[in-house]
N, C-alpha and C positions, 0 to 999 in steps of 0.2 A: 788499808786505809791510811792516808797521810793526813796529819793534823798540823796546825800551825805550831811552830817550834819556839814561839816567843819566850815561853817560860824557861827554855833551855839555854837561851842566849842571854848573856849578861847585859843589863841595861846599858845603853850607850851614854857616856858622859859628854856633856857639852864642853867644848873647849874653844875659847876665843882664838881666832886665827886671822892672819892677813892673807891666807891663800885664796879664800873665796873672792874677795874684791880684786886681788892681783890677777887672777886667771882670766877675767874679762876686761879689766881696765888696760892691761898691757897691750892686747891687740888693738884696742881703740887708739891708744897713743901711737903705736907703731904705724897705723894707717896714715895718720897725719905726718909722721916723719917721712914716709914714702912719698907722699904728695909734695912735701916741702923740698925734698932734696933729690928726688930720683927721676924726674920727668925725662931727662936725657941720658940717664945712666941705668940701663937695664940690669947690670951687675949689682948695683946698689939696691935696686928694688928686690931682686931675687934674694940677696943676702939678708935683708931685713925681714922679708916674708918667711924665709926658711928658719931664721933664728927665732922668730916669733912663734911659728908653728911648733918648733922644737921645744920652746919654753912652755907652751900650753900643754904639750904632751907630757913633759916632765912634771909639771905641776899637777896634772890630772893623775898621773901615776902615784905621786906623793900623797894626794888626798885619798886615793883608793886604798893605799897601804894603811893610812891612819884609820880609815873606817873599818878595816877588817883585822887589824893586827892582833886583836884578842883571840882570833881563831888560829893563829900560827903556833906551831909546836913550841912548848916551853915558855910561852908568853903568859904573863899574869895580868896584863892590862886589857880592859874591855875595849872594843872598838869605840871610837869617839865620833861625835857629831861636831863638825867645825862650824862655828858661828861667827858672825861679824855684823856690825852696824845694828846693835840691839835686836839681834835675831832676824833682821830683814834678809840677810843672806844666811843660808844654812845648807851644809853639805853632809848628807848621810850616805849610806851605801847605795841607795837608788840614784842620788845625784852623782855620786862618784862613778857609777857604772856608765851613765850617760856621758860624763866628762871624759872617761877613757875612750869612748867611741869618738867623741869630738876630737880629742887630742891625737889619737892614733891614726884615724882615717884622715884627719886634717893634715897631719905631717906628711903622710904618703901622697896625698893629693897635691900638696904644695911642691913636693919634690918632683912629681910628675909634671906639674905646670912649668917648671923651670926649663924643660926641653920642649914640651908640647907647644908652647906659645911662640917659640922661635922658628917653627916650621913655616917655610916661605908661603905655601898656598894659604895658610891661615892668616898670615900677615897681609897677603894680597886681598883677602876678603875684608879685612879691617880697613884697608886703604893705605897707600904708600905714605901719604902726608900725615896720617893720623896714628901710625903704628906706635911710634915711640911714646906719645902722650897716652894712648889707650892702654899700653902695657903697664905703665905706672899706675893708672887708674885701676886696672885689673888687680894688681897686687894689693893696693890699698883696700879695695872692696873685699878681696879675699880674706885679709886678716880681720877686717871689720865683721865679715860674715862669721868667722870663728869666734870673735868676741861676743857678738849678739847671741849666738847659740850657747856659749858658755854662760852668759848672763841668765838665759832662760833656765839652765840646768841648776844654777846655784841660788836663785832667788827663792825666798820663802813668802813673799808678798803676792797675794793672788792677783791684784791689779797689775803689779809690775811684771808678773808672769805674762799677762796679755801684752804689755808694752814690749817686753823682750822678744816674744814670738813675732809680734808685728814688725819689730826692728829687723828680724831675720828676713822678713818678706821684702823690705825696702832694699837691703844690701844685696840679697840674692836676685831680686828682680832686675837690678841694674846689671848684674853679671849675666843673667839670661839674655839680655839685649846687648851684650858686649860687642858683637860684630857690627851693630848699628846699621845693618842692611834691612831690607824689607821683611825677610823671614824672622830675623832676630827681634826686630821692633814689634812685629805682630805677636810673637810668642811672649815677649816681655810685657806688652800691654795687657794681653789676656791674663797672664800670670798675676800682675799687680791688681788688676780690676777685680778678678774673681776672688783672690785671696784677701784683699783688703775688705771687700764687702762681706765675705764669709767669716773672717776672723772677728768682725764687729759683733757677731752673735756671741763669741766667746767673751767679749768685754761685757755685754749685757748679763751673761751668765755669772761672770765674776762679781759684778755689782749685786746681783740677786743673792749670791752666797754670802757676800760681805754683809748685806743688810739683814739676812736671816740669822747669821751668827751674832750680830750685834743685838738683835731682838731677843735673844735668849736671856740676856741680862747677866750672863756669866763672864762675858768678855768686856773689857773696858779700853778706852783710848784707841790705840792703833791695833790692839790685839785681834779684832775681827778680820783684819787684813792678812794675818799670818796663817798660812795654810796649816801649819802644825797645831795651832791653837784651835782653828775651826774643827779640825778632826776630833779634838777632845770633847766638843759639845755637839757633834753631829747628831747624836741621838735626841737632842732637844729641839732640833729644827723641824718645823711642821713638814709632813710628807709632801704637801702640795707645793710649798716653797722650794723644797729640795728638788722636786720633779721638774719645776720650771727652770731652775738654775742648771740642772744636769742636762736637760734637753738642749738648752742654748750652748752649753759647753761641748756637747757631742757634735752639733752642727759646726761650730767655730773651729775647734781643734781637730775635728774629724776631717774637715775640708783641707786644713793645712797638712794633715797626715796622709792625704791622698786616698782616704777610704771611699769606696763606692757607696752611694751615688754622687759623692761630692768631689769627684776626681777629674772633671773635664780639663782642668788646667795642666795636669801633670804630663801627659804625653808630649804636648807641644813644647813645654818648658824644658823637659829633659832632653828632647831630641835636638832643639836648636841651640841650647847652651853649649859653650866650650866643654869638652869632655871632662876636664878637672872639676868644673862646676857641676856637671851632671853627677859626678862621683859624690860630691858633697850634698847635693839635693837629695839623691836617692839613698845614699849610704848613711847620711847623718841627719839632715834637716827634718825629713818626715818622721824619723825616729824621735827627734826632740819633740815634735808636735804630739806624737803618740805618748811620750813620757808626760807631757803636760796634761793630756787627757786622763791618763792613768792616775797621776798624782792627785788630781782634783775629784774625778768622778768616783774613784774607789772609796772615798770617804763615805759614800751613801749606799754602798752595797747592802749592809745589814738592814737599813730602813726601807729599801726599795728592792725586794727580792726579785720582782719581775724584770728589773733592770738587767740582771744577768742574762736572762733569756733573750731580751731584746738585743743586747750588745753581742752576744754569741751569734745570733741570727744575722746581725749587721756584718760581723766579721766573716761569717760563712758566705754571705752574698758577695762581699768584697773579694774574698779569695777566689771564688768560682768565676765571677765576672772578669777579674783581672787575668786569670789564666786562660780563659776562652779568648779574650781579646788579644792576648800575647800570641796565641796559637795561629792567628791569621795575619800577623804582621810580616811585611817584607823589609821593613827598615829596622836595622839592628838596634838602634837606640830607642825607637818606639817600642820594640819588643821588650827591652829591658824596663822601660818605663811602666808598661802595663803589668809586668811581673811585680813591680814594686807595689802596685795596688793590691795584688793578690797576697803578697807576703805580709803586708800590714794587717790583712785580715787574720792571719795566723796569730800575730802578736796580740791583736785585740781579743780574739776568741780565748786565748790562754789567760790573759789578765782578767777578762770579764767573768770568768768562772768564780773568782773570788777566793779560791782555796790557795793554800801554800803551793801545792803542786802546779796549779794553773798559772799562778804568778811566776813561779820559777821557770816553767816552760815558755811562757810569753816573753819574759825578759831575756831568757837564753836565746830565743829566736830573734829578738831585737838586736842583740849583740851579733849573732851569726848573720843576720840579714845585712847589717852594716858592712861586715867583712866581705861577704859573698858578692853583694851588689857593687861594692867598690871595685872588686876584682873584675867583675864582668864588664863594667863600664870602661875600666882601663884597657881591657883586652879589646873591646869594640873600638875604643879610641885609637889603639895601636893599629888596627886594621885600616881605619880611616886615614891615619897618619901615613901608612905605607902605600895605600892604593888610591885614596881620595874617593872611595866608593862606600856607600852605606847600605845599599840594597842587597839583600841576601841572594836574590835571583841573578845578580850580576857578578857575584863573586864565585870563587872556586879554586881548588888546588893550592891553597896557601900553606898547608901543613909543611911541605918540603921547604918552602921559602921562609916561613915564620914559625919554626918549631916551638920556641918558648911561648909565643903568644897563643898558639893552638893548644898547647898543653894546659896553659893557665885557663883558657876559656872553657875547655871541656871539664876541668876540675870545678870551675864555678858553676857550670851547667848541671853537673851531677849533684853538687852540694845544694843548690837552690831547689832542686827537685826532691831532696831528702833521700839521696841514695847513699848507703853506707860505703866506706867508713868515714864519710865527711861530716862536718859539724851540723849541717842542716838536718841530717837524719836524726841526730840525738835530740835537738830541740823540738822538731816536729813530733817525734815519738812521745816526748814528755807532754806536749799539748794534747795528742791523741789520748793518752792515759788520763790526763786531767778531765777531759770532756767525758770519757767513758766512766770515770769514777763518780762524776756528778749526774750520771744517767742521761747525758745528752748524746745518745747514740746517733741521732740524725745528723748532728754536727760532725761526729767522727766520720760518718760515711761521706759527707761532703768534703771534709778535709783530706781524706785518703784519695778520693777520686780526683780532687784538684791537684794533688801531688803527681798523679799519673799523667794528667793533662799537661802539667808543667814539664814533666820529663820529656814528653813528645815535643812540646813547644820549644824546648832548648836543644835537645839532641839532634832533631831533624835539621835545623839551620846550621848547627855546628858541623854536622857532616857535610852539608852543602857548601859551606864557606871554606872549610879546611881540607876536606878529603875528596869531594866530588870534582870531576873535571869541569872547568868553567864553561858556561854556555856559549861564549864567544871568545876568540883570542884577543882580549883587550890588552893593549900595550901596557896599561897601568898594572895589570896583574903579572905580566911577564917580567916587568921591571921591579916588582916589589921585593923587598928584603926585610930581614928582621929589624925591628926598631932599635934605636940607640939604648945603651945600657941604662941610662937614667929613666927610661920609660919602662923597661921590663923588670928592673930590680923591685919597684913597688909591687908589681904583679906577682913576682915570685914570692915575696914576703907574705903577701895576703894568701896565696895558694898554700904556702907551708902552714900558716896559722889555721886555715880551714881544715887541713888534714890533721894537724896536731890536736885541735879541739874536738875533732871527731873520734880520734883514737884515745885521747886522754881528757875527757870533758871535766874531770875533777879539777883541772887547773883553774877553772873559772868558778868552782863551787863556792868558795868562801864569800866572794863578793855577791854572787847571785843569791846565795842563801840569805844573807842579811837584807838584801834588797827586796826579795820576795816576802820576807816577814813584814816589811814595812807597809806593803799594800794588800796583803792577804787579810781578809776580814771575816771569813767564816771557816769553820772546819770542813774537812772533806778529804 
């Protein structure tokens, strides 16, 4: 039996810091700099975007270190909570975990973009006369996307959480439609319409929670807007008010996270967006939305015990439907998109259990999913870069021509299916144990079965694309070669981290442990 270890962890001290505002304001400013000075200078755009992404990654690592340094050998300092703007911004271990995902994957995706966008077939799709201007806009939107996601991770204001998550929709929606052709515009329109309408439910939920917190009489002024303060009085909020607010939050943030049945926007958006954008959408953005859901809804787990069963059932439905849909896809990017629906189900099921073990497993899988899905989308993008083909049935025999890409894809496929010794196995196993420990054996059965379906859904197309003979002697396949170094280096880094966290999961324990304690609300 695992219980919440809050008593064993020293209380975190609040520390005023400039890091929380800097980490999201810097990318916003950088975007304007790119637009102002880089419309005809691709090198300038790339340099500013790469430096900005590097700065966000460094700041995220610094914040993560500060939140867990009390756990380091020989340290006498407790982990701290970084605050700014009268506690409007607040970075604890959970925020720092999400910031690490944003910073790490964001940096690799930006590095990947630097070469991917210069590929002539992609520039031809944009249009000869518009390429220079569109590339500058791309990099500006990219750093704004990083900035808005960072804002969502560090804000402590429940209404500003909605605003930040909606801001990620606007910046990423324009990136989805980047090519500005019929397919891209259709996907971008569908993405913006569905998510803007869906996330409005989250706004209503945030307002309900704010009003309910204010009605307790324990919070004054702007305090009912602060998520950390609402958590302190959650037991005083009437169950009906809490249920209305939580229901709205589940629909709003659940749609943004791509949970079934709120996922129809996701396959088109991920498939039609430029590959670096797909990496950020699937590897980061939906994880940020799941973070927003966990941060707010977990407050009410003790008061609404049936909420756990409902959310675990929702997560189980999402994981199974996503895996089955991925199983029948012939488009590489749509396969990966439906897999994201499935993997978000694992994260939700773990967090929804409400125990320390469940929170730990769910957050561990959030981290692992970001790494694995970024790896898989980059590998799929490399295949498209080299061949111009996305259909699995039209590909074949690429392993001998693209050995690095093929190795990285199969590592990602085995990791996402939960195959040892990769990181996906460790996080999925933790989720299984948490569900079993809570007596939810039906959910364990669904989760294990889904992993088997996921294994088939990924290994079969991997074999077809890289090792089977092509169905026809397509000149594009015969002329394909391994992608440039700037494209495969991020893939190799991600593949190495997936293996490292599978062999030595303790490397992430300190941050995950503190983050799990923050949202675990019941023993178990």
